[in-house]
C-alpha positions, 0 to 999 in steps of 0.5 A, spaced: 331 350 962 329 353 955 322 356 956 320 358 949 313 359 947 309 353 946 305 353 940 299 348 941 292 346 938 286 343 940 282 338 937 275 336 940 268 335 938 265 339 944 266 346 943 265 348 950 271 343 952 275 347 947 273 354 950 274 351 957 281 349 955 283 355 952 281 359 958 285 355 962 291 355 957 291 363 958 294 362 965 300 360 961 304 365 958 309 360 955 303 357 951 300 360 945 294 356 942 294 357 934 288 354 932 282 349 934 278 345 931 271 341 933 271 336 927 276 330 927 278 330 919 279 338 919 283 337 926 288 333 922 289 338 916 290 343 922 295 339 925 299 338 918 298 346 916 300 349 923 305 344 925 304 345 933 309 343 938 303 341 942 296 338 940 291 337 945 287 331 942 280 328 944 279 321 943 272 320 943 270 323 936 265 321 931 268 320 924 275 319 926 277 318 934 283 321 937 287 315 937 286 314 929 288 321 928 294 321 932 296 314 929 296 318 922 300 324 924 305 319 927 305 315 920 306 321 917 312 323 921 309 329 924 313 330 931 308 334 935 307 332 942 300 329 944 296 330 950 290 326 950 283 328 953 277 324 954 272 322 959 273 315 959 279 312 963 279 306 959 282 309 953 288 310 957 291 303 955 290 304 948 293 310 948 299 307 951 301 305 944 301 312 941 306 314 947 303 321 948 306 326 952 300 326 957 293 323 958 288 328 961 281 325 964 276 330 964 274 334 968 281 336 969 284 342 972 289 348 971 294 344 976 294 338 971 296 343 965 302 345 969 304 338 969 303 337 962 307 343 961 313 341 965 313 335 962 313 338 955 319 342 957 323 336 960 322 332 954 324 338 950 331 339 954 332 331 953 331 331 946 336 337 946 341 333 950 340 327 945 341 331 939 348 334 942 350 327 943 348 325 936 352 331 933 358 329 938 358 321 935 357 323 928 363 327 928 367 333 931 369 339 928 377 341 928 378 343 935 380 351 936 385 354 940 381 359 945 384 364 950 381 364 957 382 369 963 386 366 969 389 369 975 395 370 973 394 372 965 391 369 959 391 362 958 391 360 950 389 352 950 387 347 944 380 345 946 381 338 945 387 338 951 381 340 956 379 334 960 374 337 965 372 343 968 370 344 975 366 350 978 370 353 984 366 359 988 365 364 982 371 361 978 372 355 975 378 350 975 380 347 968 384 341 968 389 339 962 391 333 959 398 334 961 396 334 969 396 342 970 390 345 973 389 353 971 384 357 975 379 361 970 376 367 973 370 366 970 364 362 972 363 355 970 357 356 965 361 362 962 367 358 960 362 352 958 359 358 953 366 360 951 368 353 949 362 352 945 364 345 943 360 338 942 366 335 946 363 337 953 358 334 957 355 336 963 354 330 968 352 334 974 351 341 976 359 343 978 362 339 972 363 339 964 367 333 962 371 332 955 367 326 952 374 324 949 377 322 956 371 319 959 373 311 960 367 308 964 360 309 967 358 306 974 350 306 973 349 303 980 353 308 984 352 314 979 359 315 977 363 316 971 371 315 970 375 320 966 382 317 964 388 322 963 395 323 964 395 316 967 390 318 972 383 316 973 378 322 976 371 320 978 365 325 977 358 324 979 352 323 974 345 325 976 340 320 974 337 325 969 343 325 965 345 317 966 340 315 960 344 320 956 350 317 957 348 310 956 346 313 949 353 314 947 354 306 947 362 307 946 363 307 953 363 300 958 358 300 963 359 297 970 354 294 975 348 294 970 
């Protein structure tokens, strides 16, 4: 999972609350606080100019409360993830309409922030995979021929003829459209990087499949069926990737 630096701002009308949150966040090298503001309206302008990836936003503020501020940001299509902070739990129900990344009730602790950061990276990874699928759906570039090292030499193959790749110890097996199987003397992830193609998606830790050969998805049993050369092969799908497969929308689902 990508652990790139997260830019963040803090908007809270209590300076002590800002200072405490900043102190907590210093424990996380992956988070960089790029601005703070104790005035809600100034905080709105800070969010527009700094364009942070993460906003820690107090709800109970004068002039403009956090819920209204978040609504303004969303109406202007700003895609910062929002974490509401408040001393009042009843706000949680109102905040659900904003769909925040998380909701922290004061006083919170460092462990709560660990959860927030984990959720941020998980959501960012999900968005990355969704963009990958969208790119696949909206169009594919011409399929190039690549060369792959095998146990007997070098394989020159058109990417579109690769049905799926499966890990095998430190090597991997490439299954081709004509039914042949080649052992590639590279591990699964190196081969996937060599392919560098939006055609391929990883349903589980040991397999990449070519979406052009995906026939159906069994939601109940977490399996997908690949059809090629008059053969059907089943592969497992992790729960985390099932929702991404569903977004494709072009394959029949069973056991819904």
